[in-house]
C-alpha positions as CSV (number, residue, x, y, z in Angstrom):
1,M,0.0,0.0,0.0
2,H,1.1,3.5,-0.7
3,A,0.7,6.3,1.8
4,R,-2.0,8.9,1.1
5,R,-0.5,12.0,-0.3
6,R,-1.3,15.3,1.4
7,R,-2.0,18.4,-0.6
8,L,1.2,20.5,-1.1
9,P,1.5,24.3,-0.9
10,H,1.8,26.0,-4.3
11,S,5.5,26.8,-4.0
12,R,6.3,23.1,-3.3
13,R,3.9,21.9,-6.0
14,T,5.6,24.1,-8.5
15,L,8.9,22.6,-7.6
16,C,7.6,19.1,-7.8
17,V,6.2,19.5,-11.3
18,A,9.1,21.4,-12.8
19,L,11.5,18.5,-13.2
20,A,9.9,18.7,-16.7
21,A,12.6,20.1,-19.0
22,T,15.1,17.3,-19.0
23,L,12.8,14.3,-18.6
24,V,12.1,14.3,-22.3
25,G,15.1,16.2,-23.8
26,H,13.9,19.7,-24.1
27,A,16.7,21.5,-22.2
28,V,17.6,24.5,-24.4
29,S,19.6,27.6,-24.0
30,A,18.0,30.9,-22.9
31,Q,18.8,32.4,-26.3
32,T,16.8,29.8,-28.2
33,D,14.1,28.9,-25.7
34,R,10.8,29.6,-27.3
35,R,8.7,28.2,-24.5
36,Q,6.3,30.3,-22.5
37,P,7.5,32.0,-19.2
38,V,6.0,30.6,-16.1
39,P,2.9,32.7,-15.2
40,A,3.1,35.1,-12.2
41,E,1.7,33.8,-8.9
42,A,-1.4,35.9,-9.1
43,S,-2.2,34.8,-12.6
44,H,-1.7,31.2,-11.7
45,A,-3.9,31.4,-8.6
46,E,-6.8,32.9,-10.7
47,A,-6.4,30.3,-13.5
48,R,-6.4,27.5,-10.9
49,R,-9.5,28.9,-9.2
50,V,-11.3,28.9,-12.6
51,L,-10.1,25.4,-13.5
52,E,-11.1,23.9,-10.1
53,G,-14.6,25.2,-10.7
54,V,-14.9,24.1,-14.3
55,W,-13.6,20.6,-13.6
56,S,-15.3,20.1,-10.2
57,V,-12.0,19.1,-8.6
58,A,-13.4,18.9,-5.2
59,S,-15.7,16.0,-6.3
60,A,-12.7,13.9,-7.3
61,T,-12.2,12.2,-3.9
62,D,-10.7,8.7,-4.7
63,R,-7.9,7.4,-6.8
64,V,-10.0,6.4,-9.8
65,A,-11.7,9.8,-10.0
66,K,-8.4,11.7,-9.6
67,G,-6.7,9.6,-12.3
68,R,-9.7,10.2,-14.7
69,L,-9.5,13.9,-14.0
70,A,-5.8,14.0,-14.7
71,A,-6.3,12.2,-18.0
72,K,-9.0,14.6,-19.1
73,L,-7.0,17.6,-18.2
74,L,-4.1,16.3,-20.4
75,Q,-6.5,15.4,-23.2
76,Q,-8.0,18.9,-23.3
77,I,-4.8,20.9,-22.7
78,D,-4.7,22.5,-26.1
79,R,-8.2,23.9,-25.7
80,E,-7.1,26.0,-22.7
81,P,-5.7,29.5,-23.2
82,G,-1.9,29.9,-22.6
83,D,-2.2,31.3,-19.1
84,R,-4.5,28.4,-18.0
85,Q,-2.3,25.7,-19.6
86,Y,0.3,26.0,-16.9
87,A,-2.4,25.7,-14.1
88,A,-4.0,22.8,-15.9
89,L,-0.8,20.9,-16.1
90,I,0.1,21.6,-12.5
91,L,-3.4,20.3,-11.6
92,A,-3.0,17.2,-13.8
93,W,0.3,16.5,-12.1
94,E,-1.1,16.8,-8.6
95,Q,-4.2,14.7,-9.4
96,A,-2.0,12.0,-11.1
97,V,0.4,11.8,-8.1
98,Q,-2.6,11.6,-5.7
99,A,-4.0,8.8,-7.9
100,E,-0.6,7.2,-7.6
101,D,-0.4,7.1,-11.4
102,G,3.2,7.9,-12.2
103,A,2.7,7.4,-16.0
104,L,0.0,10.1,-16.1
105,A,2.3,12.4,-14.0
106,W,5.0,11.7,-16.5
107,Q,2.7,13.0,-19.3
108,A,2.0,16.2,-17.4
109,I,5.8,16.6,-16.9
110,E,6.5,16.1,-20.6
111,Q,3.9,18.8,-21.5
112,L,5.3,21.2,-19.0
113,S,8.7,20.7,-20.4
114,M,7.6,21.5,-23.9
115,R,5.5,24.5,-23.1
116,F,7.1,26.4,-20.1
117,R,10.6,27.5,-19.0
118,I,11.2,25.5,-15.9
119,A,14.4,23.7,-15.1
120,T,16.7,23.5,-12.0
121,L,18.5,20.6,-10.4
122,D,16.7,21.0,-7.0
123,V,13.3,20.8,-8.9
124,W,14.3,17.7,-10.7
125,L,15.5,16.0,-7.5
126,Q,12.3,16.9,-5.7
127,G,10.2,15.8,-8.6
128,L,11.9,12.5,-8.9
129,A,11.3,11.9,-5.2
130,D,7.6,12.6,-5.7
131,L,7.5,10.4,-8.8
132,A,8.8,7.5,-6.7
133,T,5.8,7.6,-4.4
134,C,3.4,6.6,-7.2
135,E,2.5,3.1,-8.1
136,D,5.4,1.6,-10.1
137,G,7.0,5.0,-9.4
138,A,10.5,3.7,-8.5
139,W,10.7,2.2,-12.0
140,L,9.6,5.5,-13.6
141,A,11.9,7.5,-11.4
142,A,14.9,5.4,-12.3
143,S,14.4,5.9,-16.1
144,A,13.4,9.6,-15.7
145,A,16.6,10.3,-13.6
146,I,18.7,8.8,-16.4
147,R,17.0,11.1,-19.0
148,C,17.7,14.1,-16.7
149,A,21.3,13.0,-16.3
150,S,21.7,12.7,-20.1
151,Q,20.5,16.3,-20.6
152,V,22.5,18.0,-17.9
153,A,25.6,16.2,-18.9
154,S,25.1,17.4,-22.5
155,L,25.1,20.9,-21.1
156,G,28.3,20.3,-19.3
157,D,27.0,20.0,-15.7
158,F,28.7,16.7,-14.8
159,A,28.3,17.1,-11.0
160,A,24.5,17.3,-11.5
161,A,24.6,14.4,-13.9
162,R,26.4,12.2,-11.3
163,K,23.8,13.1,-8.7
164,L,21.0,12.2,-11.0
165,V,22.6,8.9,-11.9
166,D,22.9,8.2,-8.2
167,V,19.2,8.8,-7.8
168,A,18.5,6.3,-10.7
169,I,20.8,3.7,-9.0
170,A,18.9,4.2,-5.7
171,H,15.7,3.2,-7.5
172,S,17.3,0.5,-9.6
173,A,16.1,-2.3,-7.2
174,A,12.7,-1.9,-8.9
175,V,14.1,-2.8,-12.4
176,D,15.5,-6.0,-13.8
177,R,19.2,-6.8,-13.5
178,Q,19.9,-5.9,-17.2
179,T,18.4,-2.5,-16.9
180,A,20.1,-1.9,-13.5
181,A,23.5,-2.7,-15.2
182,W,22.6,-0.2,-17.9
183,I,21.8,2.5,-15.3
184,E,25.1,1.9,-13.5
185,G,26.9,2.1,-16.9
186,W,25.8,5.8,-17.0
187,H,28.5,6.6,-14.5
188,H,31.0,5.6,-17.2
189,R,29.3,7.7,-19.8
190,V,29.3,10.7,-17.6
191,E,33.0,10.2,-16.8
192,D,33.8,9.8,-20.5
193,L,31.9,13.0,-21.3
194,E,33.8,14.9,-18.6
195,K,37.1,13.8,-20.0
196,R,36.0,15.1,-23.5
197,R,34.3,18.2,-22.1
198,E,36.1,20.8,-24.0
199,V,35.6,19.2,-27.4
200,Y,31.9,18.6,-26.7
201,L,31.1,22.1,-25.3
202,A,33.0,23.7,-28.2
203,S,30.9,21.9,-30.8
204,S,28.1,24.4,-30.6
205,A,30.4,27.1,-31.9
206,N,32.5,24.9,-34.1
207,P,30.7,22.7,-36.7
208,P,32.3,19.3,-37.3
209,A,33.6,20.4,-40.8
210,S,35.9,23.0,-39.1
211,L,37.4,20.5,-36.6
212,T,40.5,18.3,-37.1
213,P,39.9,14.6,-37.7
214,A,41.0,13.8,-34.2
215,A,38.6,16.4,-32.8
216,R,35.8,15.1,-35.0
217,A,36.4,11.6,-33.5
218,E,36.2,13.0,-30.0
219,L,33.0,14.9,-30.8
220,G,31.5,11.9,-32.5
221,I,32.2,9.8,-29.3
222,C,30.5,12.5,-27.2
223,R,27.5,12.5,-29.4
224,L,27.4,8.7,-29.4
225,L,27.4,8.7,-25.6
226,M,24.5,11.2,-25.6
227,G,22.5,9.3,-28.2
228,H,22.6,12.2,-30.7
229,R,21.5,11.4,-34.3
230,E,24.5,13.3,-35.6
231,A,27.0,11.0,-33.9
232,L,27.5,8.5,-36.8
233,A,27.9,11.2,-39.4
234,T,30.6,12.9,-37.2
235,L,32.4,9.6,-36.5
236,V,32.7,8.9,-40.3
237,L,34.8,12.0,-40.6
238,G,37.0,11.2,-37.6
239,D,40.5,9.6,-37.5
240,D,39.7,6.4,-35.6
241,E,39.6,3.7,-38.2
242,S,37.5,1.2,-36.2
243,L,34.9,3.8,-35.2
244,R,34.9,5.2,-38.7
245,N,34.2,1.8,-40.2
246,A,31.5,0.8,-37.7
247,A,29.7,4.2,-38.2
248,R,29.9,3.9,-42.0
249,L,28.4,0.4,-41.9
250,S,25.6,1.6,-39.5
251,M,24.7,4.5,-41.8
252,Q,24.1,2.2,-44.8
253,M,20.5,1.4,-45.5
254,T,20.5,-2.4,-45.6
255,T,18.1,-5.3,-45.2
256,S,20.8,-8.0,-45.7
257,R,21.3,-10.2,-42.7
258,D,24.9,-10.7,-43.8
259,E,25.6,-7.0,-43.8
260,H,24.0,-6.6,-40.4
261,A,26.3,-9.4,-39.1
262,D,29.3,-7.5,-40.5
263,T,28.1,-4.3,-38.8
264,A,27.7,-6.1,-35.5
265,A,31.2,-7.4,-35.8
266,A,32.6,-3.9,-36.5
267,W,30.9,-2.5,-33.4
268,W,32.0,-5.5,-31.3
269,K,35.6,-4.7,-32.3
270,V,35.1,-1.2,-31.0
271,A,33.6,-2.5,-27.8
272,T,36.4,-4.9,-27.0
273,G,39.0,-2.3,-27.8
274,S,37.5,0.4,-25.6
275,T,36.6,1.0,-22.0
276,G,34.0,2.9,-20.0
277,G,31.0,4.5,-21.7
278,L,32.2,4.0,-25.3
279,A,32.5,0.2,-24.7
280,T,29.0,0.2,-23.4
281,V,27.5,2.1,-26.3
282,A,29.4,0.1,-28.9
283,R,28.2,-3.1,-27.3
284,E,24.6,-1.8,-27.6
285,F,25.1,-1.1,-31.3
286,A,26.6,-4.6,-31.8
287,N,23.6,-6.1,-30.1
288,K,21.2,-4.1,-32.2
289,H,22.7,-5.2,-35.5
290,A,23.1,-8.8,-34.2
291,L,19.4,-8.9,-33.6
292,R,18.7,-7.7,-37.1
293,A,21.0,-10.3,-38.5
294,M,19.3,-13.1,-36.6
295,Q,15.7,-12.2,-37.5
296,P,13.9,-14.7,-39.8
297,S,14.9,-14.1,-43.4
298,E,13.1,-13.6,-46.7
299,P,14.2,-14.8,-49.2
300,A,15.7,-18.0,-47.9
301,Q,19.0,-17.3,-49.7
302,D,19.7,-14.5,-47.3
303,A,20.6,-17.1,-44.6
304,L,23.8,-16.6,-42.7
305,D,26.7,-19.1,-42.8
306,R,27.2,-21.3,-39.8
307,G,30.2,-19.5,-38.5
308,K,28.5,-16.1,-38.4
309,H,25.4,-17.6,-36.9
310,E,27.2,-19.2,-34.0
311,W,29.2,-16.0,-33.4
312,L,26.0,-13.9,-33.3
313,R,24.4,-16.3,-30.8
314,R,27.4,-15.9,-28.5
315,V,27.0,-12.1,-28.7
316,L,23.3,-12.2,-28.0
317,R,23.7,-14.5,-25.0
318,E,24.9,-11.4,-23.2
319,M,21.3,-10.1,-23.5
320,P,19.5,-12.2,-20.9
321,E,15.7,-12.2,-20.9
322,P,14.3,-9.9,-18.1
323,R,12.7,-11.8,-15.3
324,L,9.5,-10.7,-13.7
325,T,8.2,-11.8,-10.3
326,R,4.9,-12.9,-8.8
327,D,4.3,-9.3,-7.8
328,D,4.3,-8.3,-11.5
329,R,1.5,-10.8,-12.5
330,V,-1.7,-9.3,-13.9
331,P,-5.1,-11.2,-13.3
332,L,-6.6,-12.6,-16.5
333,R,-10.0,-11.0,-16.4
334,P,-12.2,-10.9,-19.5
335,E,-13.4,-7.3,-18.7
336,D,-9.8,-6.0,-19.0
337,W,-9.7,-7.0,-22.7
338,G,-11.2,-5.4,-25.8
339,F,-10.6,-5.1,-29.5
340,L,-8.9,-2.4,-31.5
341,V,-10.8,-2.4,-34.8
342,F,-10.6,-0.3,-37.9
343,A,-13.6,0.9,-39.9
344,E,-13.1,4.5,-41.1
345,T,-11.2,5.4,-37.9
346,W,-9.7,3.3,-35.1
347,R,-11.9,2.6,-32.1
348,V,-11.7,0.6,-29.0
349,A,-14.4,-2.0,-28.7
350,P,-14.9,-3.6,-25.2
351,A,-14.8,-7.4,-25.4
352,T,-18.2,-9.1,-25.1
353,A,-18.8,-12.4,-23.4
354,K,-18.4,-14.2,-26.7
355,Q,-15.0,-12.6,-27.4
356,A,-13.3,-13.0,-24.0
357,E,-14.0,-15.8,-21.6
358,S,-12.2,-17.6,-18.8
359,I,-11.9,-21.3,-19.6
360,T,-9.9,-22.2,-16.5
361,P,-9.0,-20.0,-13.4
362,T,-5.6,-19.3,-15.0
363,T,-6.4,-19.4,-18.8
364,L,-8.3,-16.8,-20.9
365,R,-9.7,-17.4,-24.4
366,L,-10.0,-14.6,-26.8
367,R,-12.0,-14.8,-30.0
368,N,-12.5,-12.3,-32.8
369,T,-16.2,-12.0,-33.5
370,T,-16.1,-8.4,-34.5
371,G,-16.5,-9.3,-38.2
372,V,-13.3,-7.4,-39.0
373,Y,-10.7,-9.6,-40.7
374,T,-7.5,-7.6,-41.2
375,F,-7.5,-4.8,-38.6
376,A,-8.7,-6.4,-35.4
377,R,-6.4,-6.8,-32.4
378,A,-7.4,-8.3,-29.1
379,A,-5.8,-5.7,-26.7
380,F,-5.2,-5.7,-23.0
381,L,-6.8,-2.4,-21.9
382,G,-6.1,-2.8,-18.2
383,R,-2.7,-1.2,-18.5
384,R,-1.3,1.4,-20.8
385,L,2.3,0.7,-21.6
386,L,3.9,4.1,-21.1
387,G,7.5,5.0,-20.5
388,D,10.0,2.2,-19.7
389,F,8.3,-1.2,-19.1
390,I,8.6,-4.9,-19.3
391,A,5.6,-7.0,-20.4
392,Q,5.5,-10.8,-20.5
393,I,2.7,-13.0,-22.0
394,E,2.3,-16.7,-22.7
395,V,0.1,-17.3,-25.7
396,K,-1.0,-20.1,-28.0
397,G,-3.4,-20.1,-31.0
398,Q,-4.2,-18.4,-34.2
399,V,-1.8,-15.5,-33.7
400,R,1.4,-15.0,-35.6
401,T,2.6,-11.9,-33.8
402,V,2.5,-10.1,-30.4
403,D,2.1,-6.3,-31.0
404,L,2.7,-3.1,-29.2
405,A,0.0,-0.8,-30.7
406,D,0.4,2.9,-30.1
407,A,-2.2,5.1,-28.6
408,G,-3.2,6.5,-31.9
409,L,-3.9,2.9,-33.1
410,D,-2.4,3.7,-36.5
411,Q,0.9,1.9,-36.0
412,Q,2.1,-1.3,-34.3
413,W,5.4,-3.0,-33.7
414,Q,5.3,-6.8,-34.1
415,V,7.2,-9.7,-32.7
416,Q,6.7,-13.0,-34.7
417,V,5.7,-16.0,-32.7
418,P,5.0,-19.7,-33.5
419,N,1.3,-20.3,-33.2
420,S,1.3,-24.1,-32.9
421,R,2.5,-24.2,-29.3
422,W,2.7,-22.1,-26.1
423,S,5.2,-19.3,-26.5
424,R,6.5,-16.9,-23.9
425,V,7.0,-13.4,-25.3
426,V,8.8,-10.6,-23.4
427,L,8.8,-7.0,-24.6
428,Q,11.1,-4.4,-22.9
429,R,11.1,-0.7,-23.7
430,R,14.1,1.3,-22.5
431,G,14.2,4.8,-23.7
432,D,13.3,4.7,-27.4
433,T,14.4,1.1,-27.9
434,L,12.1,-1.9,-27.8
435,T,13.6,-5.4,-27.4
436,A,11.8,-8.7,-27.5
437,W,12.5,-12.3,-26.4
438,V,10.6,-15.3,-27.6
439,D,11.1,-18.3,-25.4
440,G,14.3,-16.8,-24.1
441,E,15.8,-15.9,-27.5
442,P,16.2,-12.2,-28.2
443,R,14.5,-10.9,-31.3
444,W,14.6,-7.7,-33.3
445,V,11.5,-5.5,-33.2
446,D,11.1,-3.8,-36.6
447,S,10.9,0.0,-37.0
448,Y,10.4,0.9,-33.4
449,R,11.4,4.4,-32.4
450,A,8.5,5.8,-30.4
451,P,9.1,8.4,-27.6
452,P,8.8,6.9,-24.1
453,A,6.0,9.2,-23.2
454,K,3.7,7.8,-25.9
455,P,1.4,5.1,-24.5
456,G,0.6,1.8,-26.2
457,Y,-1.4,-1.4,-25.7
458,L,-0.3,-5.0,-25.7
459,A,-2.3,-6.5,-28.6
460,L,-2.8,-9.8,-30.4
461,P,-3.9,-9.7,-34.1
462,L,-6.7,-12.2,-34.8
463,S,-8.4,-12.8,-38.1
464,S,-12.2,-13.1,-38.3
465,N,-13.3,-15.8,-36.0
466,G,-9.7,-16.5,-35.0
467,Q,-8.9,-17.4,-31.4
468,C,-6.1,-17.7,-29.0
469,E,-5.5,-18.6,-25.4
470,I,-3.4,-16.8,-22.7
471,R,-2.2,-18.5,-19.6
472,S,-0.1,-15.8,-18.0
473,L,0.5,-12.0,-18.2
474,A,2.9,-9.9,-16.2
475,I,3.8,-6.2,-16.5
476,R,6.3,-4.0,-14.7
477,G,5.8,-0.3,-15.5
478,G,3.0,1.3,-17.4
479,S,-0.1,2.7,-15.9
480,P,-3.7,1.6,-15.1
481,H,-6.1,2.3,-18.0
482,V,-8.3,5.4,-17.5
483,P,-11.4,5.3,-19.8
């Protein structure tokens, strides 16, 4: 059980919300910051008084009502005038935290970061502490702290970055071992950035073309550590042959499994010849291309030779499947499922008794009786998958993929599964990367690069009258669904 949250005075509430700017990468200099200034206290108080009356805030007395109110405030934010948007987002943040819904609070934080000029280290630290009080909040706080650390390090404040990494590590008991190791690896990234500080900070005034090859290599490494898209293009111009080759191969648009295997080998060479943060990031690139090389191939002649196949399997053994616990299990209740169907627009259709039924106390059967053949997905609506999460499902039947369908329901990311037997599928989102395991084997998830604040649903595509069975579901992270 989580302790009930008392109402905070306005000055403290403002501090709690304003961790905003670096959670989602919107830290910008004062000269280029086009966000709105924070309203004056009097303006905020008046806007808040109006909103509390319009939205009947006093009537939201329990967690469900507060969560629903926070969701509605976020959905309607663009309809509010500028001076009321700040008050509405503050209110949404408060209601979400009181509902113990860290994912909704994260959405409010993201919107504040995009719209208003609020960013200080003390605010971030206080906000992260408040985020950790929500349900699944320690998980959210760990990933949010890393995003904060990434941004302040990119601005040259390495002392603040180390403090934020320490906050993430303090909450890492809530994450799996693989993610905890990734969080701890950020100490190496920050140390590497501090060593290369002068080159990185000078890059804003000196474009890569004006730097020496050695400086370009240093700048490219810094950008690589920070996850900047320009990193590969800068490394290609550098003087480090191994890095230059790996970056060149990564920039090539290829669908060949053989070429992905060669790219994985190039990054592995960088990883084994490096230390600290660079070794960590190079290993991540090697894993990514190894996954692409190991995905099922079409046509068949694109198969890898035996030597490359065995080498890739050894590389991927270092990506162990995340393990969830009994506490992460989700009850298999028919009322938590529905269908995402497409007519002229997407809509969510609650599952009827014919579509979702419990056939044993631990097994659920789903059947597509919507009459829609191509665009019908049985979706778990009891939890929105927002921010970093791990989801595990055991499924058998007439399904060929397990999907993550985004909140707009116009895109989905699919993991292929065998449909003739029970399969255990694990999806893990960390930052903007989605990784999957099928029966313990890591798999590539095609074309996934969605922002962590964009919610999605775990979904199973079923053809007309198709059916499947589910015998276990577990989720860590995400947020309870609010209608």
